[in-house]
C-alpha positions as CSV (number, residue, x, y, z in Angstrom):
1,X,54.6,96.9,-3.5
2,X,55.3,95.4,0.0
3,X,56.1,92.0,1.2
4,X,54.2,90.3,4.0
5,X,55.7,87.1,5.6
6,X,57.2,86.1,2.3
7,X,54.2,87.1,0.2
8,X,54.5,89.7,-2.5
9,X,51.1,91.2,-1.8
10,X,47.9,90.9,0.2
11,X,46.2,89.2,-2.7
12,X,49.0,86.6,-2.9
13,X,48.4,86.0,0.9
14,X,44.6,85.6,0.4
15,X,44.9,83.3,-2.6
16,X,47.7,81.2,-1.3
17,X,45.4,78.5,0.2
18,X,43.4,78.2,-3.0
19,X,46.5,78.0,-5.1
20,X,47.8,75.2,-2.8
21,X,44.5,73.4,-3.2
22,X,44.7,73.8,-7.0
23,X,48.2,72.4,-7.0
24,X,46.9,69.3,-5.2
25,X,44.0,69.0,-7.7
26,X,46.4,69.3,-10.6
27,X,48.7,66.7,-9.0
28,X,45.9,64.1,-8.5
29,X,43.8,65.0,-11.5
30,X,46.3,65.9,-14.3
31,X,45.2,67.0,-17.7
32,X,44.8,64.1,-20.1
33,X,43.7,63.2,-23.6
34,X,40.7,60.9,-23.8
35,X,40.0,58.5,-26.7
36,X,36.6,56.8,-27.1
37,X,35.9,53.9,-29.4
38,X,32.3,53.7,-30.5
39,X,30.4,50.4,-31.3
40,X,31.0,51.1,-35.0
41,X,34.8,51.4,-34.5
42,X,34.9,55.2,-34.8
43,X,37.5,57.0,-32.6
44,X,36.7,60.2,-30.8
45,X,39.4,62.1,-29.0
46,X,39.2,65.2,-26.7
47,X,41.4,67.0,-24.2
48,X,40.2,66.9,-20.6
49,X,41.5,69.7,-18.3
50,X,42.3,69.1,-14.6
51,X,39.2,71.2,-13.6
52,X,36.7,69.1,-15.6
53,X,38.5,65.8,-14.5
54,X,38.2,66.9,-10.9
55,X,34.6,68.1,-11.4
56,X,33.4,64.8,-13.0
57,X,35.1,62.8,-10.3
58,X,33.6,64.8,-7.5
59,X,30.1,64.5,-9.2
60,X,30.4,60.7,-9.2
61,X,31.5,60.8,-5.6
62,X,28.6,63.0,-4.6
63,X,26.2,60.7,-6.6
64,X,27.5,57.5,-4.9
65,X,27.4,59.2,-1.5
66,X,23.8,60.3,-2.1
67,X,22.8,56.8,-3.2
68,X,24.3,55.3,0.0
69,X,22.6,58.0,2.2
70,X,19.2,57.4,0.4
71,X,19.6,53.7,0.9
72,X,20.5,54.1,4.6
73,X,17.5,56.4,5.1
74,X,15.2,54.0,3.4
75,X,16.4,51.0,5.3
76,X,16.8,52.5,8.8
77,X,14.7,55.6,8.9
78,X,11.6,54.6,7.0
79,X,10.3,52.1,9.6
80,X,10.8,54.7,12.3
81,X,8.9,57.3,10.2
82,X,6.1,54.7,9.6
83,X,5.9,53.9,13.3
84,X,5.8,57.6,14.2
85,X,3.1,58.2,11.6
86,X,1.1,55.2,13.0
87,X,1.4,56.6,16.5
88,X,0.2,60.0,15.3
89,X,-2.8,58.5,13.6
90,X,-3.7,56.5,16.8
91,X,-3.3,59.7,18.8
92,X,-5.6,61.6,16.4
93,X,-8.2,58.7,16.5
94,X,-8.1,58.7,20.3
95,X,-8.5,62.4,20.5
96,X,-11.4,62.3,18.1
97,X,-13.0,59.5,20.2
98,X,-12.5,61.5,23.4
99,X,-14.0,64.6,21.9
100,X,-17.0,62.6,20.7
101,X,-17.4,61.1,24.2
102,X,-17.0,64.5,25.8
103,X,-19.8,65.8,23.6
104,X,-22.0,62.9,24.6
105,X,-21.4,63.5,28.3
106,X,-21.9,67.2,27.9
107,X,-25.3,66.7,26.2
108,X,-26.4,64.2,28.8
109,X,-25.2,66.6,31.6
110,X,-27.2,69.5,30.1
111,X,-30.3,67.3,29.8
112,X,-30.0,66.2,33.4
113,X,-29.4,69.7,34.6
114,X,-32.6,70.9,32.8
115,X,-34.6,68.0,34.3
116,X,-33.3,69.0,37.8
117,X,-34.5,72.6,37.2
118,X,-37.9,71.4,36.1
119,X,-38.2,69.1,39.2
120,X,-37.2,72.0,41.6
121,X,-39.7,74.3,40.0
122,X,-42.5,71.7,40.4
123,X,-41.6,71.1,44.0
124,X,-41.4,74.8,44.9
125,X,-44.3,76.2,42.9
126,X,-46.9,73.5,43.0
127,X,-49.2,73.7,46.1
128,X,-51.5,70.8,45.1
129,X,-49.1,68.0,45.3
130,X,-50.2,64.9,47.2
131,X,-47.7,63.3,49.6
132,X,-47.2,60.5,47.1
133,X,-46.5,62.9,44.2
134,X,-44.1,64.9,46.4
135,X,-42.3,61.7,47.4
136,X,-42.0,60.7,43.7
137,X,-40.6,64.0,42.8
138,X,-38.1,63.8,45.6
139,X,-37.0,60.4,44.5
140,X,-36.7,61.6,40.9
141,X,-34.6,64.6,42.1
142,X,-32.3,62.3,44.0
143,X,-31.9,60.0,41.1
144,X,-31.2,63.0,38.7
145,X,-28.7,64.4,41.2
146,X,-26.9,61.0,41.4
147,X,-26.7,60.9,37.6
148,X,-25.3,64.5,37.6
149,X,-22.8,63.6,40.2
150,X,-21.8,60.5,38.2
151,X,-21.3,62.5,35.0
152,X,-19.3,65.2,36.9
153,X,-16.9,62.5,38.1
154,X,-16.6,61.0,34.7
155,X,-16.0,64.4,33.1
156,X,-13.3,65.1,35.6
157,X,-11.7,61.7,34.8
158,X,-11.9,62.2,31.1
159,X,-9.8,65.4,31.4
160,X,-7.2,63.8,33.8
161,X,-6.9,60.3,32.2
162,X,-5.8,60.5,28.5
163,X,-6.7,56.8,27.9
164,X,-10.1,56.9,29.6
165,X,-13.0,55.5,27.5
166,X,-16.5,56.4,29.0
167,X,-18.8,53.4,29.6
168,X,-21.8,55.4,28.5
169,X,-20.4,55.9,25.0
170,X,-19.5,52.2,24.7
171,X,-23.1,51.2,25.7
172,X,-24.7,53.7,23.4
173,X,-22.5,52.5,20.6
174,X,-23.4,48.9,21.2
175,X,-27.1,49.8,21.5
176,X,-27.0,51.8,18.3
177,X,-25.2,48.9,16.5
178,X,-27.7,46.4,17.8
179,X,-30.6,48.6,16.6
180,X,-29.1,49.0,13.2
181,X,-28.3,45.3,12.9
182,X,-31.7,44.3,14.0
183,X,-33.4,46.7,11.5
184,X,-31.0,45.4,8.8
185,X,-32.0,41.8,9.6
186,X,-35.6,42.7,9.4
187,X,-35.1,44.2,6.0
188,X,-33.1,41.2,4.8
189,X,-35.7,38.8,6.0
190,X,-38.4,40.8,4.1
191,X,-36.2,40.8,1.0
192,X,-35.5,37.0,1.4
193,X,-39.3,36.4,1.6
194,X,-39.8,38.5,-1.5
195,X,-37.0,36.7,-3.3
196,X,-38.4,33.3,-2.3
197,X,-41.8,34.3,-3.7
198,X,-40.2,35.6,-6.9
199,X,-38.0,32.5,-7.3
200,X,-41.1,30.3,-6.9
201,X,-42.9,32.3,-9.6
202,X,-39.8,32.1,-11.8
203,X,-39.5,28.3,-11.2
204,X,-43.2,27.8,-12.1
205,X,-42.8,29.9,-15.2
206,X,-39.5,28.1,-16.1
207,X,-41.2,24.7,-15.8
208,X,-44.1,25.9,-18.0
209,X,-41.7,27.4,-20.6
210,X,-39.5,24.2,-20.6
211,X,-42.6,22.0,-21.0
212,X,-43.9,24.2,-23.8
213,X,-40.6,24.5,-25.7
214,X,-39.9,20.7,-25.2
215,X,-43.3,19.9,-26.7
216,X,-42.8,22.4,-29.5
217,X,-39.3,20.9,-30.3
218,X,-40.7,17.4,-30.2
219,X,-43.6,18.4,-32.6
220,X,-41.3,20.2,-35.0
221,X,-38.8,17.4,-34.9
222,X,-41.5,14.9,-35.4
223,X,-42.8,16.8,-38.5
224,X,-39.3,17.0,-40.0
225,X,-38.8,13.3,-39.2
226,X,-42.0,12.5,-41.0
227,X,-40.9,14.5,-43.9
228,X,-37.5,12.9,-44.1
229,X,-39.0,9.4,-43.8
230,X,-39.7,9.6,-47.5
231,X,-35.9,9.3,-48.1
232,X,-35.0,7.5,-44.8
233,X,-34.3,4.2,-46.6
234,X,-31.9,5.9,-49.0
235,X,-30.2,7.8,-46.1
236,X,-29.9,4.6,-44.1
237,X,-28.2,2.9,-47.0
238,X,-25.7,5.8,-47.0
239,X,-25.1,5.3,-43.2
240,X,-26.9,8.5,-42.2
241,X,-29.6,9.1,-39.6
242,X,-31.4,12.2,-38.3
243,X,-28.8,13.0,-35.6
244,X,-25.9,12.7,-38.1
245,X,-27.7,14.9,-40.6
246,X,-28.5,17.5,-38.0
247,X,-24.9,17.6,-36.7
248,X,-23.5,18.0,-40.2
249,X,-26.0,20.6,-41.3
250,X,-25.4,22.7,-38.1
251,X,-21.6,22.9,-38.9
252,X,-22.1,24.4,-42.4
253,X,-21.7,28.1,-42.9
254,X,-22.3,29.7,-46.3
255,X,-24.2,32.6,-47.9
256,X,-27.3,30.4,-48.8
257,X,-28.0,29.0,-45.3
258,X,-26.2,31.5,-43.0
259,X,-23.7,31.0,-40.2
260,X,-23.0,27.7,-38.5
261,X,-25.1,26.8,-35.4
262,X,-22.9,26.1,-32.4
263,X,-24.1,23.3,-30.1
264,X,-25.6,24.4,-26.7
265,X,-23.4,23.1,-23.9
266,X,-24.5,23.8,-20.4
267,X,-22.7,23.4,-17.1
268,X,-22.7,19.9,-15.7
269,X,-24.1,21.0,-12.3
270,X,-27.3,22.3,-13.9
271,X,-30.5,20.3,-13.9
272,X,-30.3,17.7,-16.7
273,X,-33.6,18.8,-18.1
274,X,-32.0,22.0,-19.5
275,X,-29.3,20.0,-21.4
276,X,-32.0,17.6,-22.7
277,X,-34.0,20.6,-23.9
278,X,-30.9,22.1,-25.5
279,X,-30.2,18.8,-27.3
280,X,-33.7,18.7,-28.6
281,X,-33.5,22.3,-29.9
282,X,-30.2,21.5,-31.5
283,X,-31.7,18.5,-33.3
284,X,-34.6,20.6,-34.4
285,X,-32.4,23.4,-35.8
286,X,-30.1,20.9,-37.5
287,X,-32.9,19.0,-39.1
288,X,-34.6,22.2,-40.3
289,X,-31.3,23.2,-42.0
290,X,-30.7,19.7,-43.4
291,X,-34.3,19.6,-44.8
292,X,-33.6,22.8,-46.7
293,X,-30.1,21.7,-47.9
294,X,-30.8,18.1,-49.0
295,X,-31.2,17.8,-52.9
296,X,-34.8,16.6,-52.7
297,X,-37.1,17.2,-55.7
298,X,-37.1,17.0,-59.4
299,X,-34.7,19.2,-61.5
300,X,-37.3,19.7,-64.3
301,X,-40.9,20.7,-64.5
302,X,-43.4,17.9,-65.2
303,X,-40.7,15.3,-64.8
304,X,-40.9,12.1,-66.8
305,X,-38.3,9.4,-66.3
306,X,-37.1,7.6,-69.4
307,X,-34.3,5.6,-67.8
308,X,-33.8,4.6,-64.2
309,X,-30.7,4.1,-62.1
310,X,-28.9,0.7,-62.3
311,X,-27.8,-1.8,-64.9
312,X,-29.4,-1.3,-68.4
313,X,-28.9,-2.0,-72.1
314,X,-26.8,0.7,-73.5
315,X,-28.9,2.7,-76.1
316,X,-25.9,3.3,-78.4
317,X,-23.9,0.0,-78.5
318,X,-26.5,-2.3,-77.0
319,X,-24.1,-3.6,-74.4
320,X,-24.9,-4.0,-70.7
321,X,-23.8,-0.9,-68.7
322,X,-24.4,0.5,-65.2
323,X,-26.5,3.7,-65.4
324,X,-25.4,6.0,-62.6
325,X,-28.3,8.4,-62.7
326,X,-31.8,9.1,-63.9
327,X,-32.7,10.3,-67.4
328,X,-35.5,12.8,-67.8
329,X,-37.2,13.4,-71.1
330,X,-36.8,16.9,-72.5
331,X,-36.1,19.1,-75.5
332,X,-33.2,21.4,-76.3
333,X,-33.6,24.5,-74.2
334,X,-35.7,22.9,-71.4
335,X,-34.9,24.8,-68.1
336,X,-33.1,22.8,-65.5
337,X,-33.4,23.8,-61.9
338,X,-31.3,23.5,-58.8
339,X,-33.2,21.3,-56.3
340,X,-31.5,22.8,-53.2
341,X,-29.1,25.7,-52.3
342,X,-25.5,25.1,-53.0
343,X,-22.3,26.2,-54.8
344,X,-21.4,25.4,-58.4
345,X,-18.1,23.4,-58.3
346,X,-17.8,22.5,-62.0
347,X,-19.1,23.8,-65.3
348,X,-17.8,22.4,-68.6
349,X,-17.3,19.4,-70.8
350,X,-16.9,15.9,-69.2
351,X,-16.1,12.7,-71.2
352,X,-19.3,10.9,-72.0
353,X,-21.5,13.5,-70.1
354,X,-21.1,16.3,-72.6
355,X,-21.7,19.8,-71.2
356,X,-22.2,19.5,-67.4
357,X,-23.0,21.5,-64.3
358,X,-22.1,20.1,-60.8
359,X,-23.4,21.6,-57.6
360,X,-22.2,21.0,-54.0
361,X,-25.1,21.2,-51.5
362,X,-23.0,20.4,-48.4
363,X,-23.1,17.4,-46.0
364,X,-21.3,15.4,-48.7
365,X,-24.2,15.7,-51.3
366,X,-23.6,16.9,-54.9
367,X,-25.9,16.9,-58.0
368,X,-24.7,16.5,-61.6
369,X,-26.6,17.8,-64.7
370,X,-25.3,16.2,-68.0
371,X,-25.9,16.5,-71.7
372,X,-26.7,20.3,-71.4
373,X,-27.0,22.5,-74.4
374,X,-26.0,25.5,-72.3
375,X,-25.1,26.4,-68.7
376,X,-26.7,29.3,-66.9
377,X,-24.1,29.5,-64.1
378,X,-20.4,29.8,-63.6
379,X,-18.0,27.9,-61.4
380,X,-18.1,29.4,-57.9
381,X,-21.6,30.8,-58.1
382,X,-24.0,30.3,-55.2
383,X,-27.5,29.1,-56.2
384,X,-30.8,28.8,-54.4
385,X,-33.4,26.2,-54.9
386,X,-35.4,26.6,-58.1
387,X,-32.6,28.7,-59.7
388,X,-32.1,27.8,-63.4
389,X,-28.6,26.3,-63.7
390,X,-28.7,25.3,-67.4
391,X,-30.8,24.1,-70.3
392,X,-31.5,20.7,-71.7
393,X,-29.6,19.4,-74.8
394,X,-28.0,16.3,-76.3
395,X,-24.3,17.0,-75.9
396,X,-21.8,14.2,-75.2
397,X,-22.7,10.5,-75.5
398,X,-26.4,10.9,-76.2
399,X,-29.1,9.6,-78.5
400,X,-31.4,12.6,-78.2
401,X,-32.3,15.6,-76.1
402,X,-32.7,14.7,-72.4
403,X,-31.2,15.3,-68.9
404,X,-29.0,12.8,-67.2
405,X,-29.3,13.6,-63.5
406,X,-27.1,12.2,-60.7
407,X,-27.0,12.7,-56.9
408,X,-23.7,11.7,-55.3
409,X,-22.7,11.2,-51.7
410,X,-19.0,11.6,-51.0
411,X,-18.5,11.6,-54.7
412,X,-20.2,8.2,-55.2
413,X,-23.5,8.1,-57.2
414,X,-26.6,6.4,-55.6
415,X,-30.1,5.8,-56.7
416,X,-31.8,9.3,-56.6
417,X,-35.3,8.0,-57.2
418,X,-36.6,8.5,-53.6
419,X,-35.1,12.0,-53.6
420,X,-36.7,12.9,-56.9
421,X,-40.1,11.3,-56.0
């Protein structure tokens, strides 16, 4: 083994700088024990060597340096790159324009050169030319030659001036754009004329349809109004009119009449005739539904009234009492019908009324069947008009088989005679 300037070997000489660096690393990044406390309070400990301490620190330094460099590049270099890119795009566009113009000039130059050859051939080979024709050919040749000379000068300039834009291309572009615009305007005018004609036809058809539907709605509404006039007095006493009935009926949604009918609301800037027609259609639809839902008709076949609505002498104790319905003659087992679609809201015994069935028809109207021998429906059932809801009897406070029938509005009985009649 030999010594070289204080080193025991060549290897010691070679590795001396690295060992010195390592001693600096160990000095500034000594080994350490690291303890981590988790969110749950658990302790985790591990031993961190000088190498990994140094490596993690250098990684963070490199990451921070890269972030600063990326930020610097984004802030200072990006606009410059964008500017260079924009300049490159402009140069490409200019080059493409120049090449297009060059092609236009070359084509024009070739056409003029061909025309010049044709004129020369006519002058040299035709022996029957009159002086006037010869003079015209010479003038045409001079004109063609002038155009060729002009194009040659322009072609020379286009190769020497990078920013030159030939006038012929500008004029041809303008002419082409004018022709295209003019043709487009012609087509638009033709289309506008067709649209005006079509709109006039649509307007005429629209007026006819509105007139027809308005008349139809008025006729149908008039027929329904005539039908409802039979009970208009009773409805008026209840504070109801056709508009109120239609509005209430339209809001109802159930299995017997279907979904509710929303009102037709149109934009305010439209012609008022459309909203007026929509209102008439809404009234017609509402009255149709109200007509089918109102409890109009007799609840028994061959109805015969034995006791009317109002104050009467009580048949049991002889006293004066208010009779809140109409009594129909009948026998035990007489079928009793629903007079309109609705939902059964009560079935069972009621004081004084005996065995009863009550049906809700909507719009505030209910019907009550009393003194039944037997019900044919259950609470919650949906019934249609003419469905058998029970059978006549003499249950409750009764002197014999009959049907006590009431119609109520907002749970208050009223005289049902006009509805039954």
